N, C-alpha and C positions, 0 to 999 in steps of 0.2 A: 536633356534627358531627364525624365521624371523618375524619382527614386522613392522607395517606400521602406518602412520598417515592418517586419512581420514577427510576431511573438507567439509561436505555437506553444501550448501548454500540454505536457505529456503526463499521463498518470503512472509515473515511475520516478521515484526519488531515492531509491536504495541500491539499485544495481548500477554502479558507476560505469561498468563496461558497456552496458546497453545505452546509457545516457551519452557516453562519448561516441558510440557508434551512430546514434541519432544526429549528433552535431556534425560528425564526419560526413554523413549523407548529404547534409546541406552544404558543407564546404566543397563537395565534389562538383558543384556547378559553377562554371566560369562566370564572373561578374557578380557573384553573391559572396558576402562576407558574414561570417558568424561573429557577432560582436560580444556575446556574453552567454554563459551557461550557468544557471542557478538551480541547485537541487536542495530539497528539504526532505529528510527521512521521515519525520513525524507526519508531514502532509503527504508523503509518498508522491511527490510531484516535482517535475522539472520544468523550468521556463527557459527557452532558448531564443535569443534575440538575433535576428538576421537583418541585413540591409542589402538592397539591390534594386535593379530595374524590374519592371513588371513581369514579363514572361520568364526570365531566368529565376526570379524569386518564386513564382508559382511552381516551376519545375523542381526547385530545391526543396520547397516545403512538401510537395507531393512525394518526393523520394523519402523524406523523413517520415511522413505519414505511412507510407507503404511498410517501412520497417517496423513502426510501432504497431500496426495492425497485425503483422506477423508474430511479434514477440510479446505483446502485452495482453494478458488475459484478465479482463475485469471481474470475472467470476471469482478470482482469487485475490483481487486487489483490496487492500485495507489501508486507509489513511484518514487523517483528520479533515483534509480539504474535500468539499463536495466535488463529485465527478460524475460524468455520464458517458465518457468515452475514453478509449486508450489515448487518442488525441482528443483532448477535452474541448479546447477552444483555439481558434486560429484567427486572430485579428490582424488586419492590414492597417497601417498608419501612414497617411500621406506626409511626405517630407518636401521641403522647398516649394517648387512650383506645382507639385502634384496636388490635386484637389480631392475632397472627400468623395466626389462622384467617380474619380479615377480609381480610388481605393475600393469603392463598391463594385466597380466593374471587375477588378482583380479578384475580389472575394467570390463573385458569381462564377468567374472562370475556374477558379480552384474548386468550387462546389460542384460544378458540372463534371470535372475530371475525377473528383473524389468518388462520386457515385458510379460513373462509367467505368473507372479503372480499378477501384478498390471495393465496390459494392458496399460502401459505408454510407448510410443515410445522413442527410445534412439538414440542420436547422440554420437558417440565415438570421443573423442577429445584428444589433447595433444599427448603424446607418444603412446596412444592407437588408434589414428586416423587411419581409413582405407582409407581415401582420404587425399592427402597431404595438401589441403587447410584447412582441419578440424583440423589441429594441433593448429590453432589459434582460441581461444574461441570467440573472438570478431566477427570473420567471421561466426562462427557457429550460433551465437545469433543475427545476423543482422536481422532487421525487428521485433524483439521481438515476443511475443506471438501472437499478432494480425496479423503481417505480415506473420509469418510462418503458422498460422491457415488458412489464405486465399490463400496460394500458394502451400502448401505441396502436394496437390493432383495432381497438374498439372505441377509443376516445378521439373524436375528430380534432379536439384541441391539441392533441399530441402528435398529429400527423406531421411527418417531415416535409420540408419544402422541396427536397429532392430525394427520390428513392422510395422504396416500398415501405409499407406500414409495419415494419419489423426491424428491430435493432440487429446489428451484426452480432452473432452469438457470443463472440469473445471481445470484440472491440467497441461494442455499443453504438453510439451515435456521436456526431461532432457538431459543434457550433462554429460557423465560419462567418466573419463579418468585417466591418470597418469601423474605426473609431479614431478620435484624436489621441494625442499622447496621454498615457495613463501612468501614474506612479503607484507601484505596489509597496505599501509602507506598513510595517508591523511594529507594534509596541509590546514589549515584555513587561508584565507587571511584577511587583515584588511579592507575589503570592502565587501559589499553585492552584488556587480555587477558581476553576473555570467558570463557575456561576457568576463570579464578579466580572470576569472578562466579557461574558455574554451580556450582562447588564450594562456595562460600559459601551459595548458595541451597539446595543439597542439605543442608547442615549445619543450617540454621535452620528449614526447613519442617517442619510437623507430621508429614506422612505418612512422613518418613524419620527420625523420632525427635527432631526439633528442638522448636521452641516451639509450645505449644498454640495452635490456631486461627490458624496462620500458613501461608499458601500463598506460595511464592516461586519465581521463575525468574531465570536470568541472561541478560542481553541485551547485544548489542553496539550501542551508541549511536554510530553513525559520525559524526553531525553534531558531537558533542562529543569524539570520539576517547576515549571512556570506556566502561568496562564498568559495567553497571547491575544491581543486585539489586532486582528489582521484587517487592513484597510486597502481599498482601491480608491485612489483619488482620481476621478475620471475627468476632472478639469481643475488642475492645480492653480489656475489663476483665480478661480472663484473660492476655492478653499486651499490655501497653500499648506505645505507640510507643517510649518510651525503652528498654524492654527489648529490643525488636526491633533498634533501632539499635546498642545495645551488643553484642548477639550478632553482628551483621554486622561490627562493628568488630573484635571479638575473632577471628572466623574469618578475616577478611581479613588480619589481622596475621600469621597463620601463613604466608602466602604473600608477605610483604613489602609488602603493600598497606595502604592506609588508606581512610577515608571522606572524600572531598573535599567533598561536599555531599549534602543529602537534599531530598526534595520530597514534598508531599502532593498527590495528584491528586483533584480534586473537593472535596467538602465534608467537614468534620471536626467532631465534637462538641467544644465548647469544653472540656469536662472532660478530654478526652484530652490537650489541650495543657496544661491545669493540672496533670495528672498528671506530665507531663514537667518542668514548671517546678518543682514541689515536689520532684521527684527530684534534679534538677541543682542546685537552690538549697538542698537539704536543709531544706526547710520542713516539718519533721516534725509540727508542731502547728498548721499553718496552717488558718484557718477561711475557706472560700470565700465565706461571706456578707460578708466584708470587702472583696471585690473591688469597686472603684469602679463599674464599669459595671453590676454586678448591683444595687448600691444605687440607681443612677440609674434602672434599669429598674423596680425595685420602687416607687420614688417616683412614676414616671410613671403607674403603674397604681394609685396610691393605697394601696400596701402598704409604705410606707417603713419602718414600725415592725416589720414581720414579712415580710421577703423570703422567697421560696420556699425551703424547706429542701432541703438535699442529701438525696437518698433513700438508703435502706439499700444499694441496689444500687450507688450511687456511692461508698460509703465503703469504705475498706480495713478488713480485719478488726481491725487494731490500733486504728483510730479508733473503730469500733463498740464494741470492748471497753472503751475508755476511757470512752465515753459511758454504757455499761451500768453501769460501776463507780461513776460519779459519783452524788452525792447529789441526784438529780433524779428526778421521777416517771416520766419517759419518756426513752428506751425502758426497758421493764421486762420482766417475765417473759413476757408474751405475745409481745413482739417477739423475745426470745431464743429462744422455742420455734419461732417461724417461721424464724429464721435457722438453727437446728439442722435444721429440715426442709429448708431449701435445701441445706445441706451434705450431708444424707443423700441427697437427690435427685441432686445433682451426683456424689457418689461412686458411686451406683447406675448413673448414666450411664456412668461410667468402666468399671465392671464389665461393662456391656453391650458397650461399645466393644472391650474386650479379649477378648470371647468369640467373635469371628469376625475374619477378615482385614479389613484396612482397606478400606472401600468395598464390602464384600460381606456386610453383615448380612442374615440371613434376614428375611423380611417381618415376622414377629412381633417380632423383636428391634428392627427398624428402627422399628416403631410404638411400642415401649416406649421406645426412645431419644428419640423426639420427645416423648412424653408426659413423660418425666423432665426433659428440658430445659425444656419449658414450665412444669412444676411448679416448677423452680428459680426461674424469674422470678416465678411467682405467689407463692411463699413470701416472696420479698423484698418484693413489694408488700404482702403481709399484715403484714409486720413494721412497715411505715410506717402501714398502716391501723390496726393495733392501738394504736400510740402516739397517732394522731389521735383514735381513739375514746375513749381514756381522757382525753385533753385536753378532748374535748367534754363528758365527764361532769363534769370539774372545773369547766368554765365554766358548765355548767347548774346545778351546785350553788351556785356563787357567786351566780348570778343569782337563784336561788330564795331565798337568804338575804336578798338585797336587796329582794325582792318583798314585798308585804303578806302577812300571815299568811292561809293558806288560798287563795292564788292558784292556781286550777286549771290555768291555762295554764303557769305555771312548773313545777308538779308534773308536768304532761304532758311538758314538754320534758326534765325530768330523767329520767323513765321511758324516753322514746325514746332518749336518749343512753345510758342504762344498758343498754337492750336491744342497742344497737349494739355496746357494749363486750363483750357476751356473744356476739353473732353472729359477730364477726370471729375470735376464737380458736376458735370452733366450726368455722368453715371451715378453719382451720389444722389442727385435729385430724382433720377428715374427710379432708382431702387427704393427710395423713400416713398414715392407715389405708388409704386407697385405694392408695397407693404400696407399702405393706407387702404388700398382697394381690397387687399386680402383680409384685413381686419373687418372691413365692412361686410365682406362676403360671409365670413364665419360668425358674425355678430349674433345671429339667432341661436347659435350653439354655445355661446359664452354665458357663464353664470352672471346673474345680476349683482351678486355680492362683490365682484371684482370690476364692476363697470367704471369706477373712478380710476382704476389702474389702466383700463382700456383707453379712457379719455386722455390720461397723461401720456400713454404710449403714442397715441395719435398726434398729440400736440408736439411731442419730441420729433416725430417723423415730419410733421409740418415745418418745424424749425429747420430740420435738415434740408428739406426740399427748397424752402425759401432762401436760406442762407447760401446753399450751393448754387441755386439759380442766379443769385446776385453775382457770384464769382464768375459764372459762365458769361454773364452779360458784360462785365467789365473787360474780360479778355476778348470777347467778340468786338468790342469797341476798338481795342488795340489792333486786332486783325483787319478791321475795316480801314484803319489808318495806314496799314501796310499794303493795302490794295488786294487783300485776299478775299475770295468769294466766301461769304459766310451764310448764304441763303439756307443751305441744308441744316447747319447747326442752329440757325434761328428758328426753323420750323420745330426742331426738337425742343428748343428752349421754350417756345410758346406752349407746347404740350404740357410741360412740367410746371409752368407758371400758373396754371389753373388749379385752384385749391382741390385737394384730394377729398 
């Protein structure tokens, strides 16, 4: 069963009765759990986090939206946070085995029902965007409710993706989309001067040359008589929480201010907090498998001896390099090839990003950017799958040695495991070759100033393809020795062994 988090943001943070009613509307759908409710009076905004399977989650969110459309009037709404709708934004976040494409499909399903049942026009944003520039929520929301209301009928750039060219008179318009896990993180400065907070936000946000995957605004929080730097960390692995905090602290110090307190709005992955703990405590060689609660959870599920491993995506480069250098069977060459592919895909995405103004990628480059970012995540998954596949081969071989001579079932299990150990690196090599072809296809649209980075990205993808193909070949040799027909796999191997 595929599960998703959904985090609708409502333009109401002062009426606790209404906020509770919105959460209860979501709770009323079987199979959906409300995980968290966060409200802020100064922002006049509430963020409600839910989790569930696809269709029940769509139904729960639609019920919440229906109530918001009935009860929230943007003509009378005042708050610090930018907004364009009673339901301002509804992102779907894939969890576990769910993919980004699955989340996009859910976003589109909710968008269709939103217009059909609520007559609320919709912008599709993030991974669900139908226009490249609408991947950026800030771009979608520019002008806020009033600006969009006054221009949507005449400005083609403001036309909704679903619905008529007119906002709902009281509920405005909504952005529905899909995205990875996001951390909403705020830092309160030791000053009430909002001009300082805005300067700090300008310095740390990505679009102005600051930290990667960070969006930031400066707000005046009158209730606390403090200025706030409000941040969205859209990829906490590229810019972790502690790095964002240190950047805010450093920039604030330039204006004689400090950080009095910080807060996380909504939910946060535990590893993001462990990242911060390791940084500030200087736990450079800490093994997260030794965390008490993780041990207890593992024991409760009968896996006390082998708690869930930290994935390659969760490790820092230095940690992965140490593991790779250790005298242990995994991770090995197949995992290293996949990580090289991830680096190549990420670097290629940077090349694409610098080949057009921020937020204005041509359609083909926008599609390439999305494909490269998805490929980065897939390569990191393949690094773990490769290690698991080889561990399965070793386990099957040990079991076969312990089985009676000629045990057909044990031999079959060994063959299946060996085939898996060949198929995983084959997928790595195929993905690397596909991205090399993509880079060549879009090369005329790439800026010459980043050509050295393009060459480096292509070389990393070549290393991924060659290294993975070598792993395929050695496992095919084992399969041949076991009497398994490898003709089909060899044809696929031949195709990826040709330079991209």
